[in-house]
N, C-alpha and C positions, 0 to 999 in steps of 0.2 A: 504494500500500500504506500502511495507517495506521501512524503512528509509535507508539512504546511508550506515550506519554502518552495518546493517543486510545484505545488498547486498554484501558488501566487505567480511564480514565473511562467507557468503554463498559461494562465489567464492573460498575462501581459503579452505573451507571444501571440496568442490568438487575437487579441485586440489590435495588435499592430500588423497582423498578417496581410490585411487588404489595403494597407496604406502604401502609397508610392514611395520609392526611395528618395531621400533628400537630394536635391540637385547639387552638383559640385559647386564649391565656393570659388568664385572667380577672383583671382589674385593678380589682376592686370593693372593695379593702381601704380601711379608713378613712384619710383624709388629714388629718383635723382632730380636735380634742378639744374637749369642752365645759369650758373652763377659765374659771373666774369672773374671775380676775385674772392675765392673762398676764404683765404687767409685774412683779407681785409674785413670781410663780413664777420668772421669769427671774432676778430679783435673788437669790432664795433659792438656786437651783441654781448660779448663777455663783459665789456666795459659798462653796458647798460645795466648789467646785474651787479654793478658796484665792485667788480674786480679791478685791480690795477693791472693794466695790460701794456706791455712794451714789446716792440719788435726789435730784435738785437742781432748783432753779428759776432761780437766778441763775447761769447757766453760766459767764460770764466770771469772776465772783467765786470760784466753786468751783474752776475751773481754777487760778486764782492761789493759792488756799488749798492745793490738792494739791501744787503745785510748791514752795510755801514749806515745807510740812510735810516734804517729802523733801529739801529743801535743794539742789535741782538748780540748775545754772548754765548748762548747755548743752543745748538741746533741738533736735531736728530735726522737720520737718513737711513734708508735700507742699505744693507751691507753690500749689495751689488750695484749701488749707484757709482757711476764713473768717478774715480778718485780725483780727477782734475776739476770736478765740480765743487769739491769740498775746499773752498778757498777762504781767505780772510782770516782775521784774528778772532776766530771762533772756536769754541770747544765742540768738536763733533762727536756725537755718540751714535754708534752704528747698531741697528736692530738686526740681529742675526737669527735665523730660523731655530738654531739650537739653543741660543741664549737671548731670548727676546727681552727688550727693555720693559721694566715694570710700568704699571699704570702711573705710579707716582713720578717716575722719571720722564715719561711722556708729558705729563701734566706740567712739570716744572720747566720743560724746555721752552725756549722762546719761539721756536718754530720748527718746521720740517721742510726738507727739500726733496722733491721727487720728480720723476718724469711722468709720462702718461701713456695710455694705450692708443687713444684716438681722441680727436676733438671735433665737435659738430658746429659748423658755421651758422646754420639757421637758428639754433637755440643757444649759442654761446656756451656750450657745455663741454667740459673736460670729462673723459671717462677713464677710470682706472680699473685694471683687472688683476691686480696683484702680480703683474708680470715684471720683467726686468726693470730695475730702477724705480719701482713703485712701492714695494713692501706690502705688509699686511694692512688691512683696513684701519686698524686702530691708530696707525701712524699719522693718518691724515684727518682723523676725527678729534683727537685730544689736544694737540698743540693749538695755540691761539692764532698762529700765522702759518699759512701754507704757501710756499714758493714752488710753483710748478713750471717745469720746462716742457714746452710743446714744440716739436719740430714742424716746419711748414708742411712736410710731406705726410704728417699725421692728421692734417685737417681735411675733413670731408664736408660735403654740402649738407647732407640730410641724415636723419636718424636711421633710415633703412641702410644707407651706405655705411654708417658706423657699425650697425649690428652685423653686417656682412663681414666685418673685420674681427668680430669678437666671438669668443666661445660662450655658449649659453651655460656651460658648466663652471665658468670662472666666477669668482666673487666680484661682481660689477658694482662700481660706485660712480654715479653720475653727479657731477659737481657743476652747478650753474650759479656762480657767484659765491660770496661768503654765506655761511649757514645763517638762515634767518627765518622768522615766523611772524605772522601778524594775527595769530589766533585769538589773542586777548585784546578786546576793545579796538581791534584793527591797528594797534600800535606795533610798528616794526621793531622787533628785538633781534639783534644779531648775535651769533655765537651760541645758539641753543643746541644744535645737533652737530656742531663741528666748528671749524675755525671762524673767527670774526673777520679775519683778514685773508683775502686770497690775492696773490700776485702771480701773474702769468707772464713768462718770458717766451716769446715766439722766436725761434731761431730760424732766420731766413737763410 
């Protein structure tokens, strides 16, 4: 004798038996845009989100200039960040997979320096996927200042183009400007879910 589960499933199958199959989902929507200057648009949109954005050529010198301008003394970075990025009269603490920095150490740091996986021009968004030079997610959520390096060839026009470069199994973090919320009385408060200060250096 069939159990209750099989009875219920049998009734469902019978009810659906005479229904036509669902039509296929058409996915012919646009995935790209004709953007004359994707890097320029990204810089403009990221700045609209209150990020500090600069297009640079001498990356080492510009990183040093950014750190000096902010007067930072203690910076953290993923252990696979290029060594020549760690410049200036700054104490650098490296976050290693086998020896991660503590929550307290990350909170006490003046800021963090990372690269990124891809950047999206239309939305002014930087995407991190824990890949090379990016580190684990906590690195870019706890320090108050995030200095992010974006190569010009990492900038794409649209979200679909960005997703095509990313793995869905990676821990993806989408960053559009400094962390902020306006949930309470519509007053903007920055630094709630991440750094209050985001600076982006676009390497041409």
